[in-house]
C-alpha positions as CSV (number, residue, x, y, z in Angstrom):
1,S,0.0,-0.1,-0.1
2,S,1.4,3.4,-0.9
3,G,0.1,6.9,-0.6
4,I,0.6,10.3,-2.1
5,N,0.8,13.5,0.1
6,A,0.5,16.9,-1.1
7,E,0.4,20.0,0.7
8,Y,-2.8,22.1,0.0
9,G,-3.9,24.0,3.4
10,G,-2.4,21.2,5.3
11,N,-1.0,17.6,4.9
12,F,-3.4,15.1,3.6
13,V,-3.6,11.8,2.0
14,L,-4.3,12.4,-1.7
15,M,-4.8,8.8,-2.7
16,S,-4.0,5.6,-1.3
17,Y,-3.7,2.3,-3.5
18,H,-2.6,-1.4,-3.4
19,I,-1.0,-3.4,-6.4
20,S,-0.6,-7.1,-5.9
21,S,3.2,-8.2,-6.5
22,Q,1.4,-11.2,-8.9
23,N,0.2,-8.2,-11.2
24,Q,2.5,-8.6,-14.3
25,V,2.5,-5.5,-16.6
26,A,2.1,-6.7,-20.2
27,I,3.8,-4.7,-22.6
28,P,1.4,-3.6,-25.3
29,V,3.6,-3.5,-28.1
30,Y,6.0,-5.9,-29.8
31,V,9.3,-4.9,-31.6
32,R,10.9,-7.3,-33.8
33,A,14.3,-6.0,-35.1
34,M,17.7,-7.4,-37.1
35,I,20.3,-4.9,-37.2
36,N,23.6,-6.1,-38.7
37,F,26.8,-4.5,-39.5
38,N,29.2,-7.2,-41.2
39,E,32.1,-6.9,-43.0
40,G,31.9,-4.2,-45.8
41,Q,30.5,-0.6,-46.1
42,I,26.7,-1.7,-45.8
43,G,24.8,-2.3,-42.6
44,K,21.0,-4.1,-42.8
45,V,18.1,-3.0,-40.6
46,D,15.0,-4.3,-40.6
47,I,12.5,-3.4,-38.0
48,T,8.8,-4.5,-37.4
49,V,6.6,-3.0,-34.7
50,G,2.9,-4.0,-33.8
51,P,0.2,-4.0,-31.2
52,K,0.0,-6.7,-28.6
53,Q,-2.6,-7.2,-25.7
54,T,-4.3,-3.6,-25.9
55,L,-7.7,-4.9,-25.7
56,G,-8.7,-3.5,-28.9
57,K,-7.3,0.0,-28.0
58,T,-5.3,1.9,-30.5
59,V,-1.5,2.5,-30.0
60,D,-0.9,5.9,-31.1
61,N,2.2,8.2,-31.2
62,V,4.4,5.6,-31.8
63,V,8.2,6.7,-32.5
64,I,11.0,4.4,-32.6
65,S,14.7,5.8,-32.2
66,V,17.8,3.8,-33.0
67,P,21.3,5.4,-32.0
68,M,23.5,4.0,-34.9
69,P,27.3,3.4,-34.4
70,K,29.6,6.4,-35.2
71,E,30.8,4.9,-38.3
72,V,27.4,5.0,-40.1
73,T,27.3,7.9,-42.2
74,G,23.8,7.8,-43.6
75,C,20.6,5.3,-43.8
76,S,18.4,4.6,-46.7
77,M,15.2,3.0,-45.5
78,T,11.6,2.1,-46.8
79,A,8.8,2.5,-44.4
80,S,5.6,0.7,-44.9
81,V,4.0,3.4,-42.6
82,G,5.1,6.8,-41.4
83,T,8.2,8.5,-42.2
84,Y,12.0,8.1,-41.0
85,T,14.8,10.5,-40.4
86,F,18.6,9.9,-40.0
87,D,20.8,12.8,-38.1
88,P,24.3,12.3,-39.3
89,T,25.5,14.4,-36.5
90,S,24.0,12.5,-33.5
91,K,23.7,9.5,-35.5
92,Q,20.0,9.1,-34.6
93,L,17.6,6.8,-36.8
94,R,14.3,7.9,-35.9
95,W,11.0,6.5,-37.3
96,D,7.6,8.4,-36.7
97,I,5.1,5.6,-37.4
98,G,1.9,7.5,-35.7
99,K,-1.1,5.5,-35.2
100,I,-0.6,1.5,-35.5
101,Q,-3.7,0.1,-37.8
102,P,-4.3,-3.5,-36.6
103,L,-4.3,-5.0,-39.9
104,K,-1.4,-3.2,-41.4
105,V,1.9,-3.7,-39.2
106,P,4.4,-1.1,-39.9
107,T,7.8,-2.3,-41.1
108,M,11.1,-0.4,-42.0
109,R,13.8,-1.9,-44.2
110,G,17.1,-0.5,-45.5
111,T,20.6,0.0,-45.3
112,C,23.2,2.0,-43.7
113,T,26.4,3.5,-45.3
114,I,29.6,3.0,-43.1
115,I,32.8,4.9,-43.2
116,A,35.0,3.7,-46.0
117,G,38.0,1.8,-44.2
118,A,36.5,1.7,-40.9
119,Q,36.4,-1.3,-39.0
120,S,32.7,-3.0,-39.1
121,R,32.2,-4.2,-35.7
122,A,29.2,-6.1,-34.5
123,A,27.1,-3.3,-33.0
124,H,23.8,-3.9,-31.0
125,P,22.3,-0.8,-30.7
126,T,19.4,-0.5,-28.2
127,I,16.0,0.7,-29.8
128,H,14.0,3.1,-27.7
129,V,10.2,3.0,-28.5
130,D,7.5,5.6,-27.4
131,F,3.7,5.3,-27.5
132,K,0.6,6.1,-26.1
133,I,-2.7,4.1,-25.6
134,S,-6.0,6.1,-24.4
135,Q,-8.6,4.6,-22.3
136,L,-6.2,1.6,-20.9
137,A,-4.1,1.2,-18.0
138,V,-1.7,-1.8,-18.7
139,S,-0.8,-1.7,-14.8
140,G,-4.3,-3.0,-13.9
141,L,-4.7,0.1,-11.8
142,K,-8.4,1.2,-11.4
143,V,-10.3,3.8,-9.7
144,N,-13.4,2.2,-7.9
145,R,-14.4,5.4,-6.0
146,L,-14.0,9.0,-5.5
147,D,-15.1,10.6,-2.3
148,M,-15.1,14.2,-2.1
149,F,-16.1,16.4,1.4
150,N,-17.2,19.8,1.8
151,E,-18.1,20.5,-1.8
152,S,-21.4,21.8,-3.0
153,Y,-21.2,20.4,-6.4
154,K,-21.4,16.6,-7.6
155,P,-18.2,15.5,-9.5
156,F,-18.3,13.9,-12.9
157,K,-18.1,10.3,-12.5
158,G,-15.7,9.0,-15.3
159,V,-12.1,8.1,-15.3
160,K,-9.8,8.9,-18.4
161,Y,-6.9,6.3,-18.3
162,I,-3.6,6.7,-20.7
163,T,-0.9,4.4,-21.1
164,K,2.5,6.2,-22.3
165,A,5.6,4.5,-22.7
166,G,8.2,5.4,-19.9
167,N,11.6,4.2,-20.9
168,F,10.8,1.2,-23.1
169,Q,13.9,-0.3,-24.6
170,V,14.4,-3.2,-26.9
171,R,17.8,-4.8,-27.1
172,T,18.9,-5.9,-30.5
């Protein structure tokens, strides 16, 4: 059991809650990635993203970020959904997918150019995933009751849930 304390005209408990330790949070998206930097001057990238256990809710504002090795000078990709950019200064490959349609799984494939003469080492970049799902709480946390005291109006009986990726990473 935990509580949140706030100071507003005195110290009081704003909310208390309990989450069972047996409650496992299911990640609502999957990412399949193959990123290879073999001998030569070309690296290959193949990334697929899709919804998983979203209870019919739409996965929105999806952004995939891949920090590439310093030897990469450019990327040429084909994305089935959304747009991609590669920043040659920061070496960031960014794929803005937007909304994932259940019947159209987003994929991005292509190649990366490596500096001529550079030693191609086996690189395994970590993929960063950002997303949002409205009206879904993957933690299982639910509001059962709201008690308000010393208020003359009756509050609206409704709760808006939202799931946002915090620091969601996929290792390749």
